[in-house]
C-alpha positions in Angstrom: -83.6 -141.1 -90.8 -85.8 -144.5 -90.5 -88.7 -145.2 -93.1 -91.3 -146.6 -90.9 -92.9 -149.5 -92.4 -96.8 -149.7 -90.4 -97.2 -153.5 -89.6 -100.8 -153.5 -90.9 -102.2 -157.4 -91.1 -99.0 -158.3 -91.3 -100.5 -162.9 -91.5 -99.3 -165.0 -94.0 -101.5 -164.5 -96.6 -100.6 -160.7 -97.0 -97.5 -159.6 -98.8 -95.5 -156.0 -97.6 -92.3 -154.0 -99.0 -89.5 -154.9 -96.8 -88.0 -152.7 -94.7 -84.3 -151.4 -94.3 -84.1 -151.7 -90.9 -82.5 -154.8 -89.7 -81.3 -154.8 -85.9 -80.5 -158.5 -85.9 -79.2 -159.9 -89.1 -80.2 -163.8 -88.4 -76.8 -164.6 -90.5 -74.5 -166.4 -89.8 -76.5 -168.3 -87.0 -76.1 -167.9 -83.6 -76.0 -171.3 -82.2 -78.6 -172.4 -79.6 -77.3 -172.4 -75.5 -80.3 -173.0 -73.2 -79.1 -170.7 -70.6 -82.7 -169.4 -68.4 -83.8 -165.5 -68.2 -81.7 -164.6 -65.2 -78.2 -166.7 -66.3 -78.6 -164.9 -69.8 -78.8 -161.7 -67.9 -76.0 -162.3 -65.8 -73.9 -163.1 -69.2 -75.1 -159.7 -71.2 -74.6 -157.4 -67.9 -70.7 -159.2 -66.8 -69.8 -160.5 -70.2 -66.4 -159.1 -71.8 -66.4 -158.2 -75.5 -64.1 -159.9 -77.5 -65.0 -158.8 -80.6 -67.4 -156.1 -82.0 -68.0 -154.6 -85.6 -71.2 -152.5 -87.3 -74.9 -154.3 -86.9 -75.6 -155.5 -90.2 -78.6 -153.0 -91.8 -78.7 -150.4 -88.7 -78.2 -146.7 -88.8 -78.6 -146.0 -85.2 -74.3 -147.0 -85.1 -75.7 -149.9 -83.4 -72.8 -153.1 -83.0 -73.0 -156.7 -82.8 -70.4 -158.2 -80.2 -69.1 -161.3 -78.7 -69.3 -161.8 -75.5 -67.5 -164.1 -73.3 -67.9 -165.1 -69.8 -65.6 -168.0 -68.8 -66.1 -170.7 -71.1 -69.1 -169.1 -73.1 -69.6 -166.6 -75.9 -72.4 -165.6 -77.1 -73.3 -163.1 -79.6 -75.0 -159.8 -78.3 -77.0 -156.4 -79.8 -75.4 -153.3 -78.1 -77.5 -149.9 -79.2 -76.6 -146.6 -77.4 -79.1 -144.0 -79.1 -81.1 -142.3 -76.4 -82.9 -139.3 -77.8 -86.1 -137.8 -76.3 -88.0 -134.3 -78.0 -91.2 -133.3 -77.6 -92.1 -133.1 -81.0 -89.6 -134.5 -84.5 -90.8 -134.5 -88.2 -90.3 -138.1 -89.8 -91.1 -138.6 -93.0 -92.7 -135.2 -93.0 -95.0 -136.5 -90.4 -94.8 -134.8 -87.2 -94.7 -137.3 -84.4 -95.2 -136.3 -80.9 -93.2 -136.9 -77.6 -90.8 -138.6 -79.8 -88.7 -141.6 -78.0 -85.2 -143.4 -79.8 -83.8 -144.7 -76.8 -82.0 -148.3 -75.9 -84.2 -148.3 -72.7 -87.5 -149.5 -75.1 -85.2 -152.6 -75.8 -84.6 -153.4 -72.0 -88.8 -151.9 -71.1 -89.6 -154.5 -74.3 -87.8 -156.9 -72.6 -89.1 -157.0 -69.0 -93.0 -156.4 -70.3 -92.9 -159.7 -72.6 -91.7 -161.4 -69.3 -94.3 -159.9 -66.9 -97.0 -161.2 -69.5 -95.3 -164.2 -69.8 -94.5 -164.2 -73.8 -91.6 -165.1 -74.3 -91.2 -163.0 -77.7 -88.6 -160.8 -76.9 -84.9 -161.3 -76.3 -83.1 -160.8 -73.0 -82.4 -157.1 -72.9 -80.0 -155.2 -70.2 -78.7 -151.8 -69.2 -75.1 -151.3 -69.1 -72.4 -149.1 -69.9 -70.6 -149.3 -73.1 -67.1 -147.3 -72.4 -68.2 -144.7 -70.6 -71.9 -144.7 -72.0 -75.1 -146.6 -70.9 -76.6 -148.8 -73.8 -78.4 -151.7 -73.7 -77.6 -155.4 -74.7 -79.6 -157.9 -76.0 -79.2 -161.8 -76.4 -79.0 -162.2 -80.1 -81.4 -164.4 -81.4 -80.6 -168.4 -81.2 -81.0 -170.5 -84.5 -82.2 -167.5 -86.5 -83.4 -168.2 -89.5 -84.2 -165.5 -91.3 -86.7 -162.0 -90.4 -89.9 -161.1 -92.1 -88.2 -159.3 -94.7 -86.4 -161.7 -95.9 -89.0 -164.5 -95.7 -90.7 -162.4 -98.3 -88.2 -161.5 -100.2 -87.4 -165.0 -101.1 -91.2 -165.6 -100.5 -90.8 -168.6 -97.5 -94.2 -170.0 -96.6 -94.7 -170.5 -93.0 -95.2 -174.7 -92.6 -97.9 -173.8 -90.1 -100.1 -170.5 -91.8 -103.1 -170.9 -88.2 -99.9 -171.5 -86.0 -98.2 -168.5 -87.7 -100.8 -166.0 -87.7 -101.8 -166.3 -84.0 -98.8 -165.2 -83.2 -99.1 -162.6 -84.9 -102.4 -161.5 -83.5 -100.4 -161.0 -80.1 -97.4 -159.2 -81.7 -99.8 -156.8 -82.8 -101.3 -156.7 -79.3 -97.9 -156.2 -78.4 -97.3 -153.4 -80.2 -100.7 -151.6 -79.4 -99.8 -152.1 -75.7 -96.4 -150.2 -75.7 -97.5 -147.8 -78.5 -94.8 -149.0 -80.9 -93.7 -146.7 -84.1 -91.4 -148.3 -85.7 -92.8 -151.7 -86.2 -91.1 -153.1 -89.7 -90.5 -156.6 -91.6 -86.5 -156.3 -90.7 -86.7 -156.3 -86.4 -89.4 -159.9 -86.6 -86.6 -162.2 -86.4 -87.8 -166.1 -87.1 -86.2 -169.1 -85.4 -85.3 -172.9 -86.5 -89.3 -173.5 -85.2 -90.6 -170.6 -86.8 -91.4 -169.0 -84.0 -91.2 -165.1 -84.3 -89.0 -162.8 -82.1 -89.8 -159.1 -81.7 -86.7 -156.5 -81.4 -85.6 -153.2 -81.6 -88.3 -151.1 -79.5 -86.5 -147.8 -78.9 -89.0 -146.1 -80.2 -91.8 -147.4 -78.5 -93.6 -146.3 -75.4 -94.8 -143.4 -75.6 -96.2 -141.3 -72.8 -100.3 -141.5 -75.1 -103.2 -142.7 -73.0 -104.9 -144.1 -76.1 -104.1 -146.5 -78.1 -102.2 -146.0 -81.3 -103.8 -147.5 -83.9 -106.9 -149.6 -82.4 -107.8 -151.6 -85.7 -104.8 -153.5 -85.3 -105.7 -155.3 -82.5 -107.6 -157.6 -84.9 -110.7 -159.7 -83.8 -109.1 -162.2 -81.8 -106.4 -162.6 -78.3 -104.3 -165.3 -76.8 -106.2 -166.7 -73.6 -103.1 -166.2 -71.5 -102.2 -163.0 -73.0 -105.4 -160.9 -72.0 -105.9 -162.4 -68.5 -101.9 -161.8 -67.8 -103.4 -158.1 -69.1 -106.6 -158.9 -67.2 -103.8 -159.1 -64.3 -101.2 -157.1 -64.6 -99.9 -154.9 -61.1 -99.5 -151.7 -61.3 -97.0 -151.6 -58.6 -95.2 -154.6 -60.5 -94.9 -152.4 -63.5 -93.6 -149.7 -62.1 -90.8 -151.1 -60.3 -89.7 -153.2 -63.3 -90.3 -150.0 -65.4 -88.4 -147.3 -63.1 -84.9 -147.0 -64.4 -86.2 -147.4 -68.0 -89.6 -145.4 -68.4 -90.3 -142.3 -67.0 -93.9 -142.4 -65.0 -95.8 -141.1 -68.1 -94.2 -143.7 -70.2 -95.7 -145.7 -67.2 -99.2 -144.0 -66.7 -99.3 -144.5 -70.8 -98.7 -148.0 -70.6 -101.1 -148.6 -68.1 -104.2 -146.5 -70.0 -103.5 -148.5 -73.1 -103.7 -151.7 -71.1 -107.3 -151.1 -69.8 -108.2 -149.9 -73.6 -106.9 -153.4 -74.9 -108.8 -155.4 -71.6 -111.5 -153.4 -72.9 -112.3 -154.0 -76.5 -112.0 -157.8 -75.9 -113.9 -157.9 -73.2 -116.3 -156.2 -75.6 -116.2 -158.5 -78.3 -116.2 -161.4 -75.7 -119.7 -159.8 -74.5 -120.9 -159.6 -77.9 -120.0 -163.2 -80.2 -118.3 -165.3 -77.3 -115.0 -166.4 -75.9 -114.7 -169.1 -78.6 -115.0 -166.8 -81.4 -112.1 -164.3 -79.7 -109.9 -166.4 -77.1 -107.6 -169.1 -78.6 -104.6 -170.9 -76.9 -100.8 -170.8 -77.7 -98.2 -172.8 -76.9 -95.9 -172.1 -73.6 -93.0 -170.2 -75.4 -90.7 -169.6 -71.9 -89.9 -172.0 -68.9 -88.6 -170.2 -66.7 -90.8 -167.7 -65.0 -90.4 -163.7 -65.4 -87.1 -162.1 -63.5 -87.3 -159.9 -60.4 -85.9 -156.3 -61.0 
């Protein structure tokens, strides 16, 4: 059983207890490979597994594997878990609409790209042996995860930039109803960019926000605009093979609540106190699925 640590106000000045789960340990570092999303998808879908070992820190028998396609070798994370129960006791709390599925990793990646964030590594669904699984790109140039950063008392070189990334992360987690964000599944790369991994327990069907206070007070300008313009038909097309219709309905309903929340804040105190900008993180358009 995984011990869940709430995200809370996970900003640079706040210290939280470390979580035990890390779907990707950034050591040893995977050297950066410059490929588009489409090229990474093809590699993950077609690459031959040449080595495999248990992923460090995981409790769902996930695998770290080396794939080879042509002359290229790269690491990936393979996750096969696929469970759904109407209710399930987690840490003494009854969790309704319990999901723990590799499909959440693929859905998280696709949704991230629909929003133009580039904060979730590429993930595809393919078979590993006779079982369907998520194959996820191992984050390049990983320095540490957030658990390690706190344990080692490493300070971010840009507190404001870090906090702005965290605002985006918190909104994204409310959007996908993420029940399992913890310090081990936030990977920090050499440029101090945050990568969100392991979304197997997200994407519930609920049409409410899990913890509205986590939306905070500010929103990245392009993210709010992307949420506002998110086309339901495009979302349903992107999610049709990884989410149920009820899960997608919940996702879209939560989008409406998030937009309404920030629109109300803007009306109350003005755009300049709510919206801010982040540098672009991805240079390639969202892929069609």
